[in-house]
C-alpha positions in Angstrom: -119.1 -287.6 75.0 -121.3 -286.1 77.7 -120.9 -282.5 79.2 -119.0 -283.7 82.3 -116.4 -285.5 80.2 -116.1 -282.4 77.9 -115.5 -280.1 80.9 -112.9 -282.5 82.4 -111.0 -282.7 79.1 -111.1 -278.9 78.7 -109.7 -278.4 82.2 -106.9 -280.9 81.5 -106.0 -279.1 78.3 -105.9 -275.8 80.0 -103.7 -277.1 82.8 -101.3 -278.6 80.2 -101.1 -275.4 78.2 -100.4 -273.4 81.4 -97.7 -275.8 82.4 -96.0 -275.9 79.0 -93.8 -272.8 79.3 -92.2 -274.1 82.6 -91.8 -277.6 81.2 -90.2 -276.2 78.0 -87.9 -274.0 80.1 -86.6 -277.0 82.0 -86.0 -278.9 78.8 -83.9 -276.1 77.3 -80.2 -275.9 78.2 -79.3 -273.2 80.7 -77.0 -270.8 78.9 -74.1 -269.8 81.1 -71.6 -267.1 80.0 -68.1 -267.4 81.4 -66.4 -264.0 81.1 -62.9 -264.7 82.6 -59.2 -264.0 81.8 -58.0 -266.9 79.8 -54.8 -265.2 78.6 -52.3 -262.7 80.3 -51.4 -262.1 83.9 -54.6 -263.6 85.4 -55.0 -266.5 83.0 -54.3 -269.2 85.7 -56.9 -267.6 87.9 -59.6 -267.7 85.2 -58.8 -271.3 84.4 -59.1 -272.3 88.1 -62.5 -270.5 88.4 -63.8 -272.3 85.3 -62.5 -275.6 86.6 -64.1 -275.1 90.0 -67.5 -274.2 88.5 -67.5 -277.2 86.2 -66.4 -279.5 89.0 -69.7 -278.7 90.9 -71.7 -279.3 87.7 -69.9 -282.6 87.2 -70.7 -283.7 90.7 -74.3 -282.7 90.1 -74.7 -285.1 87.2 -73.9 -282.5 84.5 -76.9 -280.4 85.4 -77.8 -277.5 87.6 -81.4 -277.3 89.0 -82.3 -280.1 86.6 -81.1 -278.1 83.6 -78.4 -279.2 81.2 -75.7 -276.6 80.6 -74.4 -274.8 77.5 -71.3 -272.7 78.1 -70.3 -269.6 76.2 -66.7 -268.4 76.9 -65.3 -265.0 76.5 -61.7 -264.0 77.3 -61.8 -260.6 78.9 -58.0 -260.3 78.8 -58.2 -258.3 82.1 -58.8 -255.3 79.9 -61.5 -252.8 81.2 -61.6 -251.0 77.9 -63.0 -254.2 76.3 -65.3 -255.2 79.1 -68.5 -253.5 77.8 -68.2 -255.1 74.4 -67.3 -258.5 75.8 -70.2 -258.8 78.1 -72.4 -257.4 75.3 -71.5 -260.5 73.3 -72.8 -262.8 76.0 -76.0 -260.8 76.7 -77.0 -259.7 73.2 -75.4 -262.2 70.8 -75.5 -265.4 72.9 -78.6 -264.6 75.0 -77.2 -266.2 78.1 -79.3 -266.8 81.2 -76.5 -265.8 83.6 -73.0 -264.4 83.4 -70.2 -265.7 85.6 -67.1 -263.4 85.9 -64.6 -262.0 86.5 -61.1 -261.6 88.1 -60.1 -257.9 87.4 -61.9 -255.3 89.5 -61.8 -252.7 86.7 -63.4 -255.2 84.3 -66.1 -256.2 86.8 -67.2 -252.5 87.2 -68.2 -252.4 83.6 -69.8 -255.8 83.8 -71.9 -254.7 86.8 -73.1 -251.6 85.0 -74.2 -253.7 82.0 -75.9 -256.2 84.3 -77.8 -253.5 86.0 -78.8 -251.8 82.8 -80.1 -255.1 81.2 -81.2 -256.9 84.4 -78.9 -259.8 83.6 -78.1 -262.2 86.4 -74.4 -261.7 87.3 -72.4 -264.0 89.7 -68.9 -262.7 90.5 -66.5 -265.5 91.4 -63.5 -263.2 92.2 -63.2 -259.5 91.5 -63.5 -257.7 94.8 -64.3 -254.1 93.7 -66.1 -252.7 96.8 -68.6 -250.7 94.8 -70.2 -253.8 93.3 -71.7 -254.7 96.6 -71.6 -251.1 97.7 -73.0 -248.2 95.7 -73.6 -250.3 92.6 -75.4 -253.2 94.4 -78.4 -254.6 92.7 -80.9 -257.5 93.2 -79.4 -259.4 90.2 -75.7 -259.1 91.2 -74.1 -261.6 93.5 -70.6 -262.3 94.6 -69.2 -265.6 95.9 -65.7 -264.4 96.7 -64.9 -261.3 98.8 -64.8 -257.6 98.7 -61.4 -256.0 98.4 -61.9 -254.6 101.9 -62.3 -258.0 103.7 -58.9 -259.8 103.4 -56.9 -256.6 103.4 -58.6 -255.2 106.5 -57.8 -258.5 108.2 -54.2 -258.2 107.2 -54.0 -254.8 108.9 -55.5 -256.2 112.1 -53.0 -259.1 112.1 -50.0 -256.8 111.5 -51.0 -254.5 114.4 -51.6 -257.5 116.6 -48.1 -258.7 115.9 -46.7 -255.5 117.3 -45.7 -253.6 114.1 -46.0 -249.8 114.4 -44.9 -248.4 111.0 -45.8 -249.9 107.6 -45.5 -249.2 103.9 -48.1 -250.4 101.3 -47.3 -251.2 97.7 -49.9 -252.1 95.1 -50.9 -251.9 91.4 -52.6 -248.6 90.7 -56.1 -249.7 89.9 -59.4 -250.2 91.7 -58.4 -253.4 93.6 -55.0 -252.0 94.6 -56.4 -248.8 95.9 -59.1 -250.5 97.9 -56.8 -253.1 99.3 -54.3 -250.5 100.5 -57.1 -248.4 102.1 -58.5 -251.5 103.9 -55.1 -252.5 105.3 -54.6 -248.9 106.5 -58.0 -249.0 108.3 -57.3 -252.3 110.1 -53.7 -251.3 110.9 -54.4 -247.8 112.2 -57.3 -249.2 114.4 -54.7 -251.3 116.1 -52.3 -248.4 116.7 -50.1 -248.6 113.6 -49.1 -245.8 111.1 -48.8 -246.0 107.3 -45.6 -244.1 106.5 -45.9 -244.3 102.7 -48.4 -245.6 100.1 -46.6 -246.8 96.9 -48.0 -248.0 93.6 -47.2 -248.7 90.0 -49.5 -249.1 86.9 -51.2 -252.5 86.3 -49.8 -254.9 85.2 -46.2 -253.4 85.6 -43.6 -255.5 87.4 -40.6 -253.1 87.5 -40.4 -253.0 91.3 -36.7 -252.2 91.9 -37.0 -248.4 92.4 -39.9 -248.8 94.8 -38.1 -251.5 96.8 -35.2 -249.2 97.2 -37.6 -246.6 98.5 -39.1 -249.1 101.0 -35.6 -249.9 102.3 -34.9 -246.2 102.8 -38.1 -245.7 104.8 -37.2 -248.5 107.2 -40.8 -249.7 108.0 -41.6 -252.4 110.5 -43.7 -254.2 107.9 -44.8 -254.0 104.3 -48.2 -254.7 102.9 -48.4 -255.8 99.2 -51.4 -256.4 96.9 -50.4 -258.3 93.7 -51.7 -261.5 92.1 -50.8 -264.0 89.3 -47.5 -263.4 87.5 -47.0 -260.0 89.2 -47.2 -261.6 92.6 -44.5 -264.1 91.6 -42.0 -261.4 90.6 -42.8 -259.1 93.5 -42.2 -261.8 96.2 -39.0 -262.9 94.5 -37.7 -259.4 94.2 -38.7 -258.5 97.7 -37.0 -261.5 99.1 -33.8 -260.8 97.1 -33.5 -257.4 98.7 -33.2 -258.9 102.2 -36.2 -256.9 103.4 -38.1 -259.9 104.6 -36.1 -259.8 107.9 -36.3 -256.1 108.6 -39.8 -255.5 107.2 -41.9 -258.7 107.1 -44.2 -258.9 104.2 -48.0 -259.1 104.6 -50.8 -259.2 102.1 -54.2 -260.7 101.2 -53.8 -264.3 100.1 -53.7 -263.5 96.4 -50.1 -262.8 96.9 -49.4 -266.5 97.3 -52.5 -268.4 96.0 -51.7 -270.2 92.8 -48.2 -268.7 92.8 -46.3 -270.7 95.4 -44.6 -273.2 93.0 -43.2 -270.3 91.0 -42.2 -268.3 94.0 -40.3 -271.2 95.6 -38.1 -270.4 98.5 -38.7 -266.7 98.3 -42.2 -267.1 99.8 -41.4 -269.3 102.8 -42.8 -268.0 106.0 -44.9 -265.3 104.4 -48.1 -264.5 106.2 -51.3 -263.7 104.3 -55.0 -263.4 105.2 -57.8 -264.8 103.1 -61.1 -266.7 103.3 -59.4 -269.9 102.2 -56.3 -271.9 103.1 -54.8 -275.1 101.7 -55.5 -277.3 104.8 -58.7 -276.0 106.4 -59.9 -278.2 109.2 -63.3 -279.1 107.6 -64.5 -282.2 105.9 -66.0 -280.3 102.9 -62.6 -278.9 101.9 -60.9 -282.3 102.1 -63.5 -283.8 99.8 -63.3 -280.8 97.4 -59.5 -281.0 97.2 -59.5 -284.7 96.4 -62.2 -284.3 93.8 -60.5 -281.3 92.1 -57.1 -283.0 92.1 -58.6 -286.2 90.6 -60.5 -284.2 87.9 -57.7 -281.8 86.8 -54.4 -283.3 88.1 -53.9 -280.0 90.0 -54.2 -278.8 93.5 -57.1 -276.3 94.0 -56.7 -272.8 95.2 -59.0 -270.0 96.4 -60.0 -269.3 92.8 -61.1 -272.8 92.2 -63.1 -272.7 95.5 -64.8 -269.5 94.4 -65.8 -270.9 91.1 -67.2 -274.0 92.8 -69.3 -271.8 95.1 -70.5 -269.7 92.2 -72.0 -272.9 90.8 -73.4 -273.8 94.2 -75.2 -270.4 94.5 -76.7 -270.7 91.0 -77.9 -274.2 91.9 -79.5 -272.9 95.1 -81.4 -270.3 93.0 -82.5 -272.8 90.4 -83.6 -275.4 92.9 -85.8 -272.8 94.5 -87.7 -272.4 91.2 -87.5 -276.0 90.1 -85.2 -275.1 87.2 -87.5 -272.4 85.8 -85.0 -269.4 85.5 -87.8 -267.2 84.1 -89.1 -266.9 87.7 -86.4 -264.3 88.3 -87.8 -262.7 91.6 -88.3 -266.1 93.2 -84.9 -267.3 92.0 -83.1 -264.3 93.5 -84.9 -264.8 96.9 -83.7 -268.4 96.9 -80.1 -267.2 96.2 -80.3 -264.6 98.9 -81.5 -267.2 101.5 -78.9 -269.8 100.5 -76.4 -271.3 103.0 -73.4 -272.3 101.0 -71.6 -275.4 102.1 -68.3 -274.1 100.9 -64.8 -275.6 101.0 -63.8 -272.4 102.9 -66.4 -273.1 105.5 -70.2 -272.5 105.4 -71.2 -269.0 104.6 -74.3 -266.9 104.0 -74.8 -263.7 102.0 -75.1 -260.2 103.3 -78.0 -257.9 102.3 -75.7 -256.6 99.5 -75.1 -260.1 98.2 -71.5 -260.4 99.5 -70.2 -263.4 101.6 -70.2 -263.0 105.4 -67.2 -265.2 106.1 -64.2 -266.0 108.4 -60.9 -264.6 107.2 -57.9 -266.9 108.0 -54.3 -266.2 108.8 -52.1 -268.5 106.7 -48.4 -269.1 106.6 -46.4 -270.4 103.6 -44.7 -273.7 104.5 -43.3 -275.7 101.7 -45.8 -275.5 98.8 -48.9 -274.7 100.8 -50.6 -271.8 102.5 -51.0 -273.4 105.9 -53.9 -272.5 108.2 -52.8 -270.8 111.4 -56.0 -269.4 112.9 -59.1 -267.4 112.3 -57.9 -263.8 111.9 -61.3 -262.2 111.9 -64.5 -264.2 112.4 -67.7 -263.7 110.4 -66.4 -260.5 108.6 -69.0 -258.7 106.7 -68.2 -256.0 104.1 -69.5 -252.5 105.1 -71.4 -252.3 101.8 -70.9 -248.5 101.8 -73.5 -246.8 99.6 -75.7 -249.9 99.0 -79.4 -248.9 98.9 -80.9 -252.2 97.9 
């Protein structure tokens, strides 16, 4: 073997050795931690998010960014006191590459802190706690859903536009409830309305009767409510039973009726909500998504399923930008930041704080669907108060 051949072989070996870590990375399964509520009040929401996420993976041939997937599931039980331990299991025990979760705003605050402290990639497919894309924002934290401010602010705008002057708000007393009530107040008062009383009860309480009696005594023009899951079912039924729907029409972010309409039945008919998704949006992507989801799960999708689907899309955009090599964290984050998500809700991009900039729709309950009425607020971006990223 002459000197030229020796040098050529050495160069080839060096190139192969340099490329080996990236090749090995792509051959390993991508570890995804799903930290969602699989029991309790929000169980249906957690299941829909998981279904939506896995639907996108299925449509992509069972891989994301060329990587096969290994899932690790943790039931967070919508319990903030268990959140740090639960996400610790995924980060420290299971060594996941990314955590996807959750629904409850109180739980996600602990998750965001853990993600910041450990530089773990976190994709939030629902929980809207404003601080996560506000004062707690970080390069490794992304959200594919909404901030609590967005749909509730839009509800306030709509209520004012419809001529209401006095309103009462009623919510669970936790982060999401407080932020939703404040956002509704902001949108409503900007339009000339006044909030006459802010009512709440501890999460996940459903003893509404005393508060409904108080609402009736206040005689508002409208009521704003923030509840979801099983709590939303009972609240809407109880509210309708009082006869208040006629004297004080009920408004709320779409979680009041998403995934709950079948159980709410006749009580929800005509109810107006605002959200970044509706059951019959006029776009081709949503029609395809709804057909695929119904075929895969024998269920109709809701906003939670769409948000899970988009969480997978965002992760895929990041991995595609680094050809599957998730060790290239900085480049992967840049690819996620630049992504344009072709979502069932309509295409969206991310703000500098990693929250969707998106249209918020006005929907009306007709039969068993949240029917699209119009765009309530176009291209609404969260204020991201306190974000210094």
